[in-house]
Every structure is written in structure tokens, then in C-alpha cells.
N, C-alpha and C positions, 0 to 999 in steps of 0.2 A: 643815812638811809631814809627814805621816805616813810613817814609814819603810817600812811594808808596802805602800804604794801602788805599783802597777806604772806605768811611764811613760805609757801611754795610758789607764789606768783613770780614770774620772771619780769624783770624790768631791764630794758635795754637803754643804755645811756652813755654819752661821752663821759669818760672818767679819767681823772688825773691820778696816777699812782706815784707816790713819793718814794725816794730811796729807802726810807724807813718802813715802807709798807702801808702807810695811811692812804686812804682813797678819798677824793673829792668827786662826788657824783654831780654831773652837770656843772662843771666849774665855770665860773664867770671870769671875765677879764679882770675884774677887781680882785678876785681870789688868786689869780695866777701872777698878776703883775708884781706883787712883793716877792714872790718866789723867784722870779727871773731877776729882778733888780736888787734885791736885798739879802737873799739867803747867802751866807758865807760858804767858803770852801768846805767846812766841816759838815754842813747839811748834805753835801753831795758825796761824802765819804762814809756815811753811815749806811747800815742795812746792806742792800744789794749793790749800792753805788751808782744806780741810774734811776731815772724816772721816766714816765711815759704818759702819753695821751692816746686814747683809743676808745672805741665803742665796746662796752663790756655788758654782758648779761649778768645781772645780779639776781640771786635767789636767796631770800632770807638775809640774815646778817653775816653769814660766813662764806657762803659759796658764791663765787663769781668766775666768769670765764670770758676771755676775749672772743669776739665773734669772728669767724672765718669770713673772708671776703671783704673785710673792712681794713682800711689803712691804719697804721700805728706810727706814732712819732716817739722815738726813744731819745732821751737826752740826759746830759750831765754837764757840770761845770768843773773846770780846772782853773782856779782863780787867776793864775798868771797868764793863761792862754785864751780863756773864753769858754764858750759852750760848744759841745760836740753834739751833733744830731745824726740819727739814722732814720730815714723815712722808709717804712716798709710798705711797698705798694703791692696789693694783691694782683696775682697774675692768672688765677684760675687753676694753677698747679699747686703742688704742696709748698714750694719755696717762693716766697714773695721776692720781687725785685727790691734791692736795697739801694737807696740813694743817700749820699752825704754831701754837705757843702764842700766845695773845693775851690780855693782861690787860684789854683794853677801852680806851675813850677814843679819843684822836686818834692818827693814824698818825705824827705828828711828835713829837719829833725823830727823825731818821734816824741809824742807826749804820752806818758804812762798814766793810767788810771786803773784802779782796782774795781772790777765788776764781778760780783758773785764769788769773790775769793780768788779770782785769777787776774793777773796783770793783763791789761788790754792796752795795746799800742795803736795810736792813730797819728797820721801826719799832722804836723803843726798847721799846715795850710787848710785843714778841715775845720778849724775852730773859728768861731765868730764872736764878736763883742756882744755884750748884754743888749744894746739897742737892736742889733740885727737878730739876736735870739728872740727878742720880744716880737719882732715882725714875723718870724717863723712860727712862733706859738700862736699869735693872733690869727694868722692865715689858716693854720691847721684847725683851730677851734671854729673858725667861720665856715670853712669849706672842705676840711679834711684833705687839703691839697698841699703840695710843696709851695712855699712862698717864692715869688719871683724876686724878692729882695736879696737873695743870695744865689750864686751859681751852684747847681747840683750835678753830680756825676754818679754813675753806677759805682757802688762801693767796690765791686770786684774788678774794676778797671785800675784800681790802686792796689799796691802790694802791701797789705797790712801784715806784719809779723804776728804769729800766734804761737807763743811758746808753750801754751797748754796743749797744743795739738802737735808739738814736736819741732816747731820752728826754733831757730836760734834766737836768743834774747838779743835785742839790739845792743851794740857796744855803748859804753857810757858816754863817749863823745858824740853819739848820734841821738841822745836823749836831751830834749829841750828842758 
């Protein structure tokens, strides 16, 4: 946190939030590069299970809130498959449009990852390598936009199973 900030003064800043809940305010490329290239699978399985980049309003040491109308990039790593991203693009309505990388083809097999205590399933074709993940993160940090280094599709154009909402759990032979 910035030392000159007064207790009730609001500071709006790009912020990296780790799976374990730590925050880096105004993250630099030098701070994020080792997270993308070196953090092992266990880093991404702790806490809530995902991380994000977005503009956050910080008030004091404890209170912070994402700013409405600002894009957010949520992501995590599953070591064998790569990084998964969701880009939340504000639309002016309550629900932002969600984009995910997608290499094309079939939505199966599924990759399972735990987010917030629930199993989350995503198509294997939505995962990207660490070098492509780095391009996605760099572009978001620079412009708050989706990187042209990967193809993006509307998340809801793909059929993600959601067992916590009542969908059937994918069969074991459908999980990568």
C-alpha cells in the first residue's frame, strides 16, 4: 500500500490479486513475469484458486473494491494444460461480456480446476502456454484489452458444464 495514503483516501489502481488473496498494487511486468513463468501448480490451487488483474479502489489497508465499468482479467494455471483466462468486458449492463481464448474444435476434453471450493470445468482448447499467457497479461497491463496473440470467443458460445448449478459432472473419460 502506498505510504502517503490517508486512511479514508481512495486510491484507484491496477491491481494483481493472487489466489491466496495477496494484492500487488500497480504491478510491474517485472513483478508479474515470475508469477506467469515460474509459479508452480500449487500456487494456483491455494486460496480461491484463481487470480486477477483489474482496476481496484483501495481505501486504507483493508477495504478494496473492483471498479464497475472497468475490464477484469481472471486467470489460473493447470500445469499439464496451461493457463485459462476469462476477460470480463464491461457492457454498461449488470453482466459483462466474458471472453475466453479458444483454439477451435471440440469443447472436449474438459480440464477440472477448483475455484472457490467448486469444481470448474473448461474446454482443453481454452488453455494457453506460459509464453502466450505472458502476452495476454502484458497486453492487459498495457491497455486493459484482450491480446491479439490468442483467438478469443464469447464464453457463453461454449457449453461449460457447471455441476454446482445442477449440471451433470463430466464423465471421467471426458476429463483431460
